[in-house]
C-alpha positions as CSV (number, residue, x, y, z in Angstrom):
1,M,140.2,76.8,214.8
2,K,137.2,77.6,216.9
3,S,136.6,74.0,218.0
4,F,140.2,73.6,219.1
5,D,141.0,77.0,220.6
6,S,142.4,76.6,224.1
7,K,141.3,80.2,224.9
8,D,137.7,79.0,224.9
9,E,138.1,76.9,228.0
10,P,135.3,77.2,230.6
11,A,135.9,79.2,233.8
12,G,137.5,77.2,236.5
13,R,139.5,74.9,234.3
14,T,143.2,74.7,234.7
15,D,146.1,73.4,232.5
16,R,147.0,70.9,235.2
17,Y,146.3,67.3,234.2
18,D,148.1,64.6,236.2
19,A,147.3,61.4,238.1
20,G,145.6,63.4,240.8
21,S,143.0,64.5,238.2
22,I,141.7,61.0,237.8
23,E,138.6,60.1,239.8
24,I,137.7,56.6,240.8
25,L,134.0,55.9,241.4
26,K,133.6,53.0,243.8
27,G,130.6,50.9,244.9
28,L,127.3,52.4,243.6
29,D,128.7,55.9,243.0
30,P,128.7,55.4,239.1
31,V,124.9,54.8,239.3
32,K,124.2,57.8,241.4
33,R,126.4,60.0,239.2
34,R,125.0,58.8,235.9
35,P,121.7,57.0,236.6
36,G,120.5,57.3,233.0
37,M,123.3,54.9,231.9
38,Y,121.8,52.2,234.1
39,T,118.1,52.6,234.0
40,D,115.2,54.6,232.6
41,T,114.9,57.7,234.7
42,T,111.6,58.8,233.3
43,S,109.8,57.0,236.1
44,P,110.8,54.4,238.9
45,D,108.9,51.7,237.0
46,H,112.0,50.1,235.8
47,L,113.2,49.6,239.4
48,V,110.2,47.4,240.0
49,F,110.9,45.4,236.8
50,E,114.5,44.8,237.9
51,V,113.3,43.3,241.2
52,I,110.6,41.3,239.5
53,D,113.1,40.0,237.0
54,N,115.3,38.6,239.8
55,S,112.3,36.7,241.1
56,V,111.4,35.5,237.7
57,D,114.9,34.1,237.2
58,E,114.2,31.9,240.3
59,A,110.9,30.8,238.6
60,I,112.7,30.0,235.3
61,A,115.2,27.9,237.3
62,G,112.3,26.0,238.9
63,F,112.7,27.3,242.4
64,A,109.7,29.7,242.6
65,D,106.1,29.6,241.6
66,T,104.7,32.7,243.3
67,I,105.6,36.4,242.9
68,D,103.5,39.1,244.7
69,V,103.8,42.9,244.3
70,I,102.2,45.4,246.6
71,L,102.1,49.2,245.9
72,L,101.8,50.7,249.4
73,K,100.1,53.9,250.4
74,D,103.5,55.7,250.9
75,N,104.5,55.0,247.3
76,S,106.9,52.3,248.2
77,I,107.0,48.8,246.6
78,L,107.0,45.4,248.2
79,V,108.1,42.4,246.0
80,T,107.9,38.9,247.5
81,D,108.8,35.5,245.9
82,N,109.1,32.0,247.3
83,G,112.4,31.2,245.6
84,R,115.6,30.0,247.3
85,G,116.2,33.3,249.0
86,M,119.3,35.5,248.5
87,P,122.5,34.0,249.9
88,V,123.2,35.0,253.5
89,D,126.6,33.2,254.0
90,I,129.9,35.0,253.9
91,H,131.6,35.4,250.5
92,P,134.9,33.5,250.6
93,K,136.9,36.4,248.9
94,E,135.0,39.6,249.8
95,G,134.3,38.7,253.4
96,I,130.8,40.1,253.5
97,S,127.4,38.3,253.1
98,G,126.1,37.4,249.7
99,V,123.1,39.7,249.9
100,E,125.2,42.7,250.9
101,L,127.6,41.9,248.0
102,I,124.7,41.7,245.6
103,M,123.1,45.0,246.7
104,T,126.3,47.2,247.1
105,R,128.6,46.1,244.3
106,L,128.2,46.5,240.6
107,H,128.8,43.5,238.5
108,A,128.3,41.1,241.3
109,G,125.9,38.2,240.7
110,A,125.4,34.5,240.1
111,K,124.3,34.8,236.4
112,F,127.6,35.2,234.6
113,S,127.8,31.4,234.2
114,N,125.3,28.7,233.7
115,K,126.1,27.0,237.0
116,D,123.1,28.5,239.0
117,Y,120.9,29.8,236.2
118,A,120.7,28.2,232.7
119,F,118.7,31.1,231.4
120,S,118.3,34.5,233.1
121,G,117.8,38.2,232.3
122,G,120.6,39.3,234.6
123,L,123.7,39.6,232.5
124,H,125.8,42.3,234.0
125,G,125.2,42.0,237.8
126,V,124.0,45.6,238.0
127,G,120.2,45.4,238.0
128,V,119.1,45.1,241.7
129,S,122.1,47.1,242.9
130,V,120.8,49.9,240.8
131,V,117.5,49.7,242.7
132,N,119.5,50.0,245.9
133,A,121.5,53.0,244.7
134,L,118.4,54.9,243.5
135,S,116.3,54.2,246.6
136,S,116.2,56.4,249.6
137,R,115.5,53.3,251.7
138,L,115.6,49.6,250.9
139,D,114.9,46.7,253.3
140,I,115.3,43.0,252.5
141,T,113.8,40.0,254.3
142,I,115.2,36.6,253.5
143,L,113.6,33.2,254.4
144,R,116.3,30.5,254.3
145,K,117.7,27.6,256.3
146,G,114.8,27.7,258.8
147,Q,115.6,31.3,259.8
148,K,114.4,34.8,258.9
149,F,117.1,37.3,258.0
150,S,116.9,41.1,257.5
151,I,119.2,43.8,256.3
152,G,118.6,47.6,255.6
153,F,120.1,50.3,253.3
154,E,119.7,54.0,252.8
155,N,120.7,55.6,249.5
156,G,122.7,52.5,248.7
157,I,124.6,52.4,252.0
158,K,124.1,49.7,254.6
159,I,122.6,51.0,257.8
160,R,121.6,47.7,259.4
161,D,123.7,44.6,259.4
162,L,122.3,41.3,258.3
163,A,120.7,39.7,261.3
164,I,118.5,36.8,262.3
165,T,115.0,38.1,263.2
166,G,113.1,34.8,263.7
167,Q,112.7,31.1,263.2
168,I,110.6,29.6,260.3
169,P,109.8,26.0,259.0
170,K,112.9,24.6,257.2
171,N,111.1,24.1,253.9
172,T,109.9,27.8,253.8
173,T,112.1,30.0,251.5
174,G,111.9,33.2,249.7
175,T,112.9,36.9,249.4
176,Q,111.0,40.1,250.1
177,V,112.4,43.5,248.8
178,H,110.8,46.7,250.1
179,F,112.1,49.9,248.6
180,F,111.3,53.6,248.4
181,P,112.5,55.2,245.1
182,N,114.5,58.4,245.6
183,P,112.4,61.1,243.8
184,G,115.5,63.1,243.0
185,Y,116.5,60.7,240.3
186,F,113.2,60.5,238.3
187,E,111.2,62.9,236.2
188,R,107.9,61.3,237.5
189,T,107.9,59.9,241.0
190,T,104.8,57.8,240.9
191,F,104.6,54.2,239.7
192,S,102.5,53.2,236.6
193,Q,100.1,50.5,237.9
194,T,99.2,49.6,234.3
195,A,102.9,49.0,233.4
196,I,103.5,46.9,236.5
197,K,100.3,44.8,236.0
198,N,101.2,44.2,232.3
199,A,104.6,43.1,233.3
200,L,103.3,40.6,236.0
201,K,100.6,39.3,233.6
202,S,103.2,38.7,230.9
203,K,105.5,36.8,233.3
204,A,102.6,34.5,234.3
205,V,101.8,33.9,230.6
206,L,105.4,33.1,229.6
207,C,106.3,30.9,232.6
208,R,103.6,28.3,232.8
209,G,102.5,27.5,236.3
210,L,103.9,30.8,237.8
211,Q,101.3,32.8,239.8
212,T,101.8,36.6,239.9
213,S,99.7,39.1,241.8
214,F,99.4,42.9,242.2
215,L,97.8,44.7,245.1
216,D,97.1,48.4,245.3
217,E,97.0,49.1,249.1
218,T,95.2,52.5,248.6
219,S,92.2,51.1,246.7
220,G,92.4,47.5,247.9
221,E,92.2,46.3,244.3
222,K,94.0,43.0,243.7
223,H,94.8,41.1,240.5
224,T,96.1,37.6,240.2
225,W,97.4,35.9,237.0
226,V,98.2,32.2,236.3
227,Y,98.1,30.6,232.9
228,D,98.1,26.9,232.3
229,H,97.6,26.8,228.6
230,G,100.4,29.2,227.5
231,L,100.8,31.8,224.7
232,D,97.8,30.7,222.5
233,E,95.4,31.4,225.3
234,Y,97.1,34.8,226.0
235,L,97.0,35.8,222.3
236,N,93.3,34.8,221.9
237,E,92.5,36.9,224.9
238,H,94.0,40.0,223.2
239,L,92.5,39.3,219.8
240,K,89.0,38.3,221.0
241,D,87.4,41.6,219.7
242,H,89.0,41.2,216.3
243,K,88.2,39.0,213.4
244,T,91.2,36.6,212.9
245,L,92.3,34.7,209.8
246,F,92.9,31.5,211.7
247,P,90.3,30.0,214.2
248,E,93.3,29.2,216.5
249,P,96.8,30.7,216.5
250,F,99.7,28.8,215.0
251,S,101.7,28.0,218.1
252,A,104.8,25.8,218.6
253,S,107.9,25.5,220.7
254,C,111.5,24.1,220.4
255,Q,114.3,23.5,222.8
256,T,118.0,22.8,222.7
257,E,120.7,22.8,225.5
258,D,121.1,26.5,225.5
259,F,118.2,27.8,223.5
260,Q,114.4,27.7,223.9
261,A,111.6,29.3,221.9
262,V,107.9,29.3,222.1
263,W,105.5,31.4,220.0
264,A,101.9,32.0,219.0
265,V,100.8,34.0,215.9
266,N,97.7,34.9,214.1
267,W,96.5,37.5,211.6
268,V,93.6,39.9,211.9
269,T,91.6,41.2,208.9
270,E,91.9,44.8,209.9
271,T,95.2,46.5,209.2
272,G,97.3,47.5,212.2
273,S,95.0,46.0,214.9
274,G,97.1,43.1,216.1
275,M,99.4,42.8,219.1
276,E,103.2,42.4,218.9
277,E,105.0,41.2,222.0
278,S,108.5,39.7,222.3
279,Y,110.5,38.5,225.2
280,V,114.0,37.2,226.0
281,N,114.4,35.3,229.2
282,L,111.0,36.7,230.1
283,I,112.2,40.3,229.8
284,P,110.0,42.3,227.3
285,T,112.0,43.5,224.3
286,R,109.7,46.4,223.2
287,M,112.1,47.4,220.4
288,G,112.4,43.8,219.1
289,G,115.8,42.7,218.0
290,T,117.4,39.7,216.3
291,H,114.9,37.2,217.6
292,V,112.0,39.1,216.1
293,N,113.9,39.5,212.8
294,G,114.5,35.7,212.7
295,F,110.8,35.1,213.6
296,R,109.6,37.4,210.8
297,S,111.9,36.0,208.2
298,G,111.1,32.4,209.1
299,L,107.3,33.0,208.7
300,L,108.0,34.8,205.4
301,E,110.2,32.1,203.9
302,S,107.7,29.4,204.8
303,L,104.9,31.4,203.1
304,R,107.0,32.1,200.0
305,E,107.8,28.3,199.8
306,F,104.1,27.5,200.2
307,C,103.1,29.9,197.5
308,K,105.8,28.7,195.1
309,F,104.9,25.0,195.6
310,R,101.2,25.7,194.9
311,N,101.8,28.3,192.2
312,L,99.8,31.0,194.0
313,L,102.0,34.0,193.3
314,P,101.3,36.1,190.2
315,K,104.2,36.6,187.8
316,N,106.8,39.3,188.8
317,L,105.2,39.7,192.2
318,F,107.3,38.8,195.3
319,L,106.3,38.9,199.0
320,A,108.2,41.4,201.2
321,P,108.3,41.2,205.1
322,E,105.8,44.0,205.5
323,D,103.2,42.1,203.4
324,I,102.8,39.6,206.2
325,W,103.6,41.9,209.1
326,N,100.9,44.6,208.7
327,N,98.1,42.5,210.2
328,V,100.1,40.2,212.4
329,G,99.4,39.5,216.1
330,Y,102.1,37.4,217.8
331,V,103.8,36.6,221.1
332,L,107.3,35.3,220.9
333,S,109.3,34.1,223.9
334,V,113.0,33.1,223.6
335,K,115.2,31.8,226.3
336,L,118.9,32.2,225.5
337,S,122.0,31.6,227.4
338,E,124.5,34.5,227.2
339,A,121.9,36.8,225.7
340,Q,123.2,40.2,224.6
341,F,121.0,43.3,224.8
342,S,121.3,46.9,223.6
343,G,121.6,48.8,226.8
344,Q,120.8,48.0,230.5
345,T,117.1,48.5,229.9
346,K,117.2,45.5,227.6
347,E,114.6,46.7,225.2
348,R,116.3,45.2,222.1
349,L,118.1,41.9,221.7
350,S,121.4,42.1,219.8
351,S,122.7,38.5,219.9
352,R,123.4,38.0,216.2
353,H,123.2,34.2,216.2
354,C,119.7,34.2,217.6
355,A,118.2,35.4,214.3
356,N,119.3,32.2,212.5
357,L,118.3,29.9,215.4
358,V,114.7,31.3,215.5
359,N,114.5,31.5,211.7
360,L,115.3,27.8,211.2
361,K,112.9,26.6,213.9
362,V,110.0,28.8,212.9
363,R,110.5,28.1,209.2
364,D,110.4,24.4,209.6
365,A,107.4,24.3,212.0
366,F,105.4,26.8,209.9
367,S,106.1,25.1,206.6
368,L,104.8,21.8,208.2
369,W,101.7,23.6,209.6
370,L,100.8,25.3,206.3
371,N,100.9,22.1,204.4
372,K,98.7,20.4,207.0
373,H,96.2,23.4,206.9
374,V,96.1,24.2,203.2
375,D,92.9,26.3,203.4
376,L,94.3,28.5,206.1
377,G,97.6,28.7,204.3
378,E,95.9,29.9,201.1
379,A,93.9,32.5,203.0
380,L,97.1,33.9,204.4
381,A,98.7,33.8,201.0
382,D,95.7,35.8,199.6
383,L,96.1,38.4,202.3
384,A,99.8,38.7,201.7
385,I,99.4,38.9,197.9
386,E,96.8,41.6,198.3
387,H,99.2,43.7,200.5
388,A,102.0,43.1,197.9
389,R,99.9,44.4,195.1
390,S,98.9,47.4,197.1
391,R,102.6,48.1,198.0
392,V,103.6,47.9,194.3
393,R,100.8,50.3,193.2
394,K,101.9,52.8,195.8
395,S,105.6,52.6,194.9
396,K,104.9,53.1,191.2
397,K,103.4,56.5,191.9
398,V,106.6,57.8,193.4
399,T,109.3,55.9,191.6
400,R,111.4,57.7,189.1
401,K,112.5,55.2,186.5
402,Q,115.7,55.3,184.4
403,A,113.8,56.2,181.3
404,S,112.1,59.2,182.8
405,N,115.2,61.2,183.3
406,G,117.4,59.8,180.5
407,I,120.3,58.8,182.8
408,V,122.4,55.9,181.7
409,L,123.5,54.1,184.8
410,P,127.1,52.9,185.2
411,A,127.8,49.4,183.8
412,K,129.4,48.2,187.1
413,L,126.2,48.9,189.1
414,S,124.3,45.7,189.9
415,D,120.9,47.2,190.4
416,C,117.9,45.7,192.2
417,T,114.6,44.8,190.6
418,S,112.2,46.5,193.1
419,D,110.6,49.8,192.2
420,D,109.7,50.5,195.8
421,Q,112.1,53.3,196.9
422,Q,111.4,52.7,200.6
423,R,112.8,49.1,200.4
424,R,115.7,49.8,198.0
425,E,119.3,49.7,199.4
426,L,122.6,50.5,197.8
427,F,126.0,49.2,198.9
428,F,129.1,51.1,197.9
429,V,131.7,48.2,198.2
430,E,135.5,48.6,198.3
431,G,137.1,46.8,195.4
432,D,136.0,44.4,192.6
433,S,136.8,41.3,194.6
434,A,134.5,42.2,197.5
435,G,132.0,43.5,195.0
436,G,131.8,40.1,193.5
437,S,131.1,38.4,196.8
438,A,128.6,41.1,197.7
439,K,126.7,40.5,194.5
440,Q,126.3,36.9,195.3
441,A,125.4,37.7,199.0
442,R,122.7,40.3,198.3
443,D,119.0,39.9,197.8
444,R,118.8,41.2,194.3
445,R,115.2,42.2,194.7
446,F,115.9,45.2,196.8
447,Q,119.7,45.4,197.3
448,A,122.0,47.0,194.7
449,I,125.8,46.7,194.7
450,M,128.2,49.4,193.3
451,P,131.9,48.4,193.5
452,L,134.4,51.3,193.9
453,R,137.9,51.1,192.5
454,G,140.2,52.2,195.3
455,K,139.9,55.6,197.1
456,I,137.8,58.3,195.6
457,M,139.2,61.9,195.5
458,N,139.1,64.1,198.6
459,T,136.2,66.4,197.7
460,W,136.1,68.5,200.8
461,D,137.6,71.6,199.4
462,M,136.2,71.2,195.9
463,P,133.1,72.9,194.4
464,A,130.3,70.7,193.0
465,S,131.2,71.7,189.4
466,A,134.7,70.3,189.9
467,I,133.9,67.0,191.6
468,I,131.7,65.9,188.6
469,E,134.8,65.8,186.4
470,S,136.0,62.7,188.3
471,K,134.5,59.6,186.6
472,E,134.2,57.8,190.0
473,I,132.2,60.7,191.5
474,R,130.1,61.1,188.4
475,D,129.2,57.4,188.6
476,I,128.2,57.8,192.2
477,V,126.0,60.9,191.3
478,Q,124.3,59.0,188.5
479,V,123.6,56.0,190.8
480,L,122.1,58.2,193.5
481,G,119.9,60.1,191.1
482,V,120.6,63.4,193.0
483,L,123.0,66.2,191.9
484,P,125.6,67.6,194.4
485,D,124.3,70.4,196.6
486,Q,120.7,69.8,195.4
487,E,118.0,70.7,197.9
488,D,115.3,68.5,196.3
489,I,116.2,64.8,196.9
490,S,112.8,63.4,195.9
491,R,114.6,61.6,193.0
492,L,116.9,59.7,195.3
493,R,116.8,56.1,194.0
494,Y,117.6,54.3,197.3
495,N,116.3,54.6,200.8
496,K,119.4,53.2,202.4
497,I,122.9,54.1,201.1
498,C,125.4,51.8,202.9
499,I,129.2,52.2,202.8
500,L,130.9,48.8,203.0
501,A,134.7,48.9,203.3
502,D,137.4,46.7,204.9
503,A,138.0,47.1,208.6
504,D,141.7,48.1,208.1
505,S,143.2,51.6,207.8
506,D,142.7,51.8,204.0
507,G,139.1,50.8,204.4
508,L,138.6,53.4,207.1
509,H,140.2,56.0,204.8
510,I,137.8,55.1,202.0
511,A,134.8,55.3,204.3
512,T,136.0,58.7,205.6
513,L,136.3,60.1,202.1
514,L,132.8,58.9,201.2
515,C,131.3,60.3,204.4
516,A,133.0,63.6,203.6
517,L,131.5,63.5,200.1
518,F,128.0,63.1,201.5
519,L,128.4,65.6,204.4
520,K,129.7,68.3,202.1
521,H,127.9,67.8,198.8
522,F,124.8,65.8,199.7
523,P,123.8,67.3,203.1
524,K,120.1,66.7,202.7
525,V,120.7,63.0,202.1
526,V,122.5,62.8,205.4
527,Q,120.0,65.0,207.3
528,N,117.1,62.7,206.1
529,G,118.9,59.6,207.6
530,H,119.7,57.8,204.3
531,V,123.5,57.2,204.8
532,F,124.8,54.2,206.8
533,M,128.1,52.5,207.6
534,A,128.1,48.7,207.3
535,M,130.1,47.0,210.1
536,P,131.8,43.9,208.8
537,P,133.3,41.6,211.4
538,L,137.0,41.3,211.9
539,Y,137.0,37.8,213.3
540,R,135.2,34.5,212.9
541,I,135.2,32.2,216.0
542,D,134.4,28.5,215.7
543,V,133.8,26.1,218.5
544,G,132.2,22.7,217.7
545,K,129.3,23.4,215.4
546,E,128.8,26.9,216.6
547,V,130.0,30.0,214.8
548,F,130.4,33.5,216.2
549,Y,131.6,36.8,214.6
550,A,133.4,39.6,216.4
551,L,133.6,43.2,215.3
552,D,136.9,44.0,217.0
553,D,139.4,42.6,219.5
554,A,137.3,43.5,222.5
555,E,134.3,41.6,221.2
556,R,136.5,38.7,220.2
557,Q,137.8,38.4,223.8
558,A,134.3,38.7,225.2
559,I,133.0,35.9,223.0
560,I,135.9,33.6,223.9
561,K,135.4,34.3,227.6
562,R,131.7,33.4,227.3
563,I,132.5,30.2,225.4
564,K,135.0,29.1,228.1
565,R,132.5,29.9,230.8
566,R,130.0,27.7,229.2
567,K,132.6,24.9,229.0
568,K,131.5,23.9,225.5
569,P,133.3,20.9,224.1
570,G,135.6,21.5,221.1
571,K,138.6,23.5,220.2
572,I,138.2,27.3,219.8
573,N,139.4,28.4,216.3
574,V,139.8,32.1,215.5
575,Q,140.1,33.4,211.9
576,R,140.9,37.0,211.2
577,F,139.5,38.4,208.0
578,K,142.0,40.4,206.0
579,G,139.4,42.0,203.9
580,L,135.8,41.7,202.6
581,G,137.1,39.7,199.6
582,E,138.3,36.9,201.9
583,M,134.7,36.3,203.1
584,N,132.6,33.9,201.1
585,P,129.1,35.1,200.0
586,V,127.3,33.2,202.8
587,Q,129.5,34.8,205.5
588,L,129.1,38.2,204.0
589,R,125.3,37.8,203.7
590,E,125.0,36.7,207.3
591,T,127.2,39.2,208.9
592,T,127.0,42.4,206.8
593,I,124.2,42.4,204.2
594,A,121.2,40.5,205.5
595,P,118.8,42.9,207.3
596,D,118.1,40.3,210.0
597,S,121.6,39.9,211.3
598,R,123.8,42.8,210.0
599,R,125.0,45.9,211.9
600,L,124.5,49.3,210.4
601,V,125.6,52.7,212.0
602,Q,123.7,55.7,210.7
603,L,125.7,58.8,209.7
604,T,124.1,61.6,211.7
605,V,125.0,65.0,213.1
606,K,124.4,65.1,216.9
607,K,121.7,67.5,218.1
608,E,124.1,69.3,220.4
609,A,126.6,69.9,217.5
610,T,126.0,72.6,214.9
611,V,126.7,72.1,211.2
612,D,129.5,74.7,211.5
613,D,131.1,72.7,214.3
614,V,131.1,69.5,212.2
615,H,132.4,71.3,209.1
616,E,135.2,72.9,211.2
617,I,136.3,69.5,212.4
618,M,136.1,67.9,209.0
619,D,137.9,70.9,207.5
620,M,140.7,70.4,210.0
621,L,141.0,66.7,209.1
622,L,140.6,66.9,205.3
623,G,141.3,70.5,204.3
624,K,144.3,70.9,202.0
625,K,145.3,74.1,203.6
626,R,145.1,72.9,207.1
627,A,148.2,70.6,207.3
628,K,149.7,72.7,210.1
629,D,146.5,72.5,212.1
630,R,146.3,68.7,211.6
631,K,149.9,68.3,212.8
632,T,149.2,70.3,215.9
633,W,146.0,68.4,216.6
634,I,147.8,65.0,216.2
635,E,150.6,66.2,218.5
636,E,148.1,67.4,221.2
637,Q,145.5,64.7,220.8
638,G,147.4,61.7,219.5
639,D,147.8,60.2,222.9
640,I,144.0,59.7,223.2
641,K,143.1,59.0,219.6
642,E,143.5,55.6,217.9
643,I,145.8,56.4,214.9
644,E,146.5,53.6,212.5
């Protein structure tokens, strides 16, 4: 009971827990208390990006065409744009000026709806207020309505009221933000000039006609960027020292009411020497996301179709995503209303519907382009086929086939055809009904399906020799190719092992039992990152021709709020899935199985937790002799745990 022993409480803690124990963090206090939740605290660079992104949103909306950044000698930053200027009138409900509200309140902004900005990177209303909170001093000058206004802050607190400081021509507008980052919040206190210059250059590339500049006051060095031709010119500039497959990049664009995409792509002959840049609402997504997934799959599907139509593929050879991705150089820019990112730093797009939007547009445009440029299409096909052959040769060296170890695999396993262990995925699916849908939804080339009949036995207290007596466990062992408690897992048949169960209490119980099996008897498989939980949606939401999926009640409510904010025509219909078997194969593929749009959660042991701590908790939850401890835990912790 080590993990739950009240005697181990730290010094200074008391048994008292009442309403007086609850803290309420107001204003910018949450940012100051936990800055790492709101920005990257490695350096103050992200503060500059937040201010620049606000200026860029003005440019996207068509109100600004110039953004200037100056790094001053005192290590402060000055960002100026010629947009509309921050609001200076009094907010009707809060009773303070718009600029003060923006700078001192979290979740205050004009980007929650499409009324003022059709596309923007600001989604939560926290970006520029975080800059204020983490700056020792911040001054704002606003040009608006023929007057010059100024306001000042220190450590996020207003020290100078908004005041008129001069008269200007009525058609002159803009905002100037001057801030000094507080060194106490950052590991490195200096700005990266390279990072700032790259950010400004990319903004100019992605927003045609926008001029950006950077001036280092210390050296006097100044750079200015403006691009009139767009992404193809930018990509050519980066690939000019490399031999490319196409003389000019394949570039195209598309636009709907709430979605825009533009891209340029080419391939280099040397492996790994291309450039890969993606953006959402002009914000760089360094870790990619669903828009990049859709872009990659759209290119791949077009090339597969081209090869099939012209009979270019050798027999039994198929093209995988990495076959066209190793030598690629691309720039992808997507503008999306209601974009969802993973975290405030916005390095990965998580909007699920974006993968399909990008896939369809890219696939159609690239298919047309390939058939107009047959010679270039065949050259790309030859390059991809060469990579596919190389991949197959490498995989055959490490693959352990069924015949080599004499194991007869269970009849209910629907195995995949690929011999490449790095691509192979196995889904343990709850029930035969869901298993049937999953078999139709999978990509049979690299995804295998293993239906499970009900709940497996609780193996937590059992030795390895005893669990093998269960036919269900024995089938799982045979499918994995690894024996329980085995240190050497080189014979593991799949790189990803995914647990796919219903989102109800029975499904969660099945998932828990499978996780316990892997943690206790296949620890090396878990430690090497091979085990995942698939996250099927609980709800489908239809409005007009659009379809959204929600993981839980909170996400369902958030999606409905966004739909209502956008004032989309059509009735909102919500369907609750009772189980995986209720989903048709197309829905299951899109939401849970397809790599481009699914959600997987990796089973890991946190760094700060020891194996003994994890085993102690699991033993308390699943140990047959710990019923009394479980009862005590439920009585003490039940008010803060979700028990179904």
